[in-house]
N, C-alpha and C positions, 0 to 999 in steps of 0.2 A: 377770594379768601386771603390771598397773599397781600393784597393792598390793604385790607382791613388790619391785618397783623402788623404790617409796616407802619400804618398810620398810628396804631396804638403804641408801637415802640417809639415813634417820633414824639408822641405825646409824653411818654415817660421821660425821654431825654429833655424835653422842654421843662418838665417839672424839676429835673436835676439842675437845670440852669437856674431855676428859681431857688435852689439851695435845699431841696428836699431829699436828695440822694447823694451818696458818696461818689467820687469820681470813678472808682472801680466798678460800681454798679452801673453807672451810665455807660461806660465803655462796653460792659458785657451786654447791655441792652442794644446798643448800636450794632455790635457784632451779630447778635441774635437776629435783629431785624434784617440785616444784609443777607444772612444765611437763609432766612425764611423767604425773603423776597425772591431770591434766586435770579437766574437769567430770564429775560423775557422769552415768551413762547416763540419758537422758531417757525416762520412761515416759509413753505417751500412748495415746489411742484415736484412730486415724487412719483417714481415708477417702481412698482413691486412686481418682480418676475416670479409668479407662482408655479412656473414650470421647472423641470430639472435641467433645461437646456440653457446655454448661453444665448442671450438675445441682444441684437443690435437695435438701437432706438434712435429715431430722428424726430425732431420737434419743429413745428411751424407756428408762427405767431405774427401779429401785426404790431409794429412798434415805430413810433415817430413818423407815421405816414407811409411806412414801407413794410412789405411782407418779407419776413426772414425765415429761412429754414436752416437748421444746423443739426449736425450729427457727426459721428456716431458715438453714442454712449454704449459701452459694453456692460450689460447687466447680467452677472452670473445667475444661474438657477437658484431659486428660493432666497433671493436677496432683494433689497430695495436701494435705489439710488436717487439722489436729488438732482434733477436736471436744471432747475432754477432755484437759487437760494435767495430767500427774502420774500417780501410781499409780492404777489402777482399783480402785474400792471394791466393785464388784459382779461376780458371775460372769456374769450374763446381761444383755445389752443388746439393744435392739430398734431396728431401722432401717427407715426408709422413705425412698425417694428418687424424684424426678421428673426426667425429661429435659426441660429448659426449652426446648430448641431443636426437638426432633423428636417430643415426646410420649412416652408410655410411662413405665413406672415399675418400681421394685424394691420389692416389698411381700410381705406374707404374711398369716397368719391371726390374729395377735395384734392385736386392735382397741384403738386408743388415740385420744385426741383430738388434733386439729391445728387450725390456723387458717390463713387465707389470708395473713396477715401474720406478722412475727416474733412468736414466742410462747414462753412457759414456762408450762405448765399442770399443776396438781396434780390427780391423779385421772384415772381412765380411764372412769368411768361417766357416763351422762347427758350425753353430748357435745352432742347436738342441743339439749337443754333448756338447756344453758349457753351456747349460741351458737357451738359449735365443730363441726367435721366429725369423722365417724368414719372412721378410716383404718387399713388393715391393714398392720402392721409385720411384718418377719421377725426371728426370734430368732437371736442370736449368742451362742454359748457360748464364753466366753474361757478356760474351764478354770482360773479364778482366776489367770491370768497378770497381771503388772503392767502390760503394754502389749499392744495388739492393733491389727491393721491389716485393713481390709476393702477389697477391690478391687471396684469396680463396672465390669462389662464389658457390652458390647452383647449378648453371648450370654445373660447373666443377666436381661436386661430383658424385661418383658412388653410386648406391643403396646398402643398407646393404645386406650382404650375407645371404642367408636363413639358418636357424638353421639346424644342422645335427644331 
């Protein structure tokens, strides 16, 4: 709808250039067109934490022929955060999250490397040998959409592992 409105406004400006409207009217129409057009829709990979706890999030993806994992994003309870801003370049992303307040995690079968501190790691092999942890991520199929949102809920969270 915004494009159609914008195109109509441009048509009015063209008519103005043909001498049919006063300069003030044309300026008003251009301003209105710009306001109605607004900013383009924002594409992101967002995480929404629907729990009351602080959650640490790590993300894995394949980029330029390499596996990358990075983290930790701190997502407070009942908030959302953008992990990737802009259009998504991959169809599949991998996510791991930990409940910082009550223990437990959201994970899966895709093993990738993580660290205890903020990290960006290339490669998913030989995690221990390179000084990292092996962590199980779950797969997210974005179906090649430009943006995606994942909601972390208490029902999807596994219980904390018993101390050994």
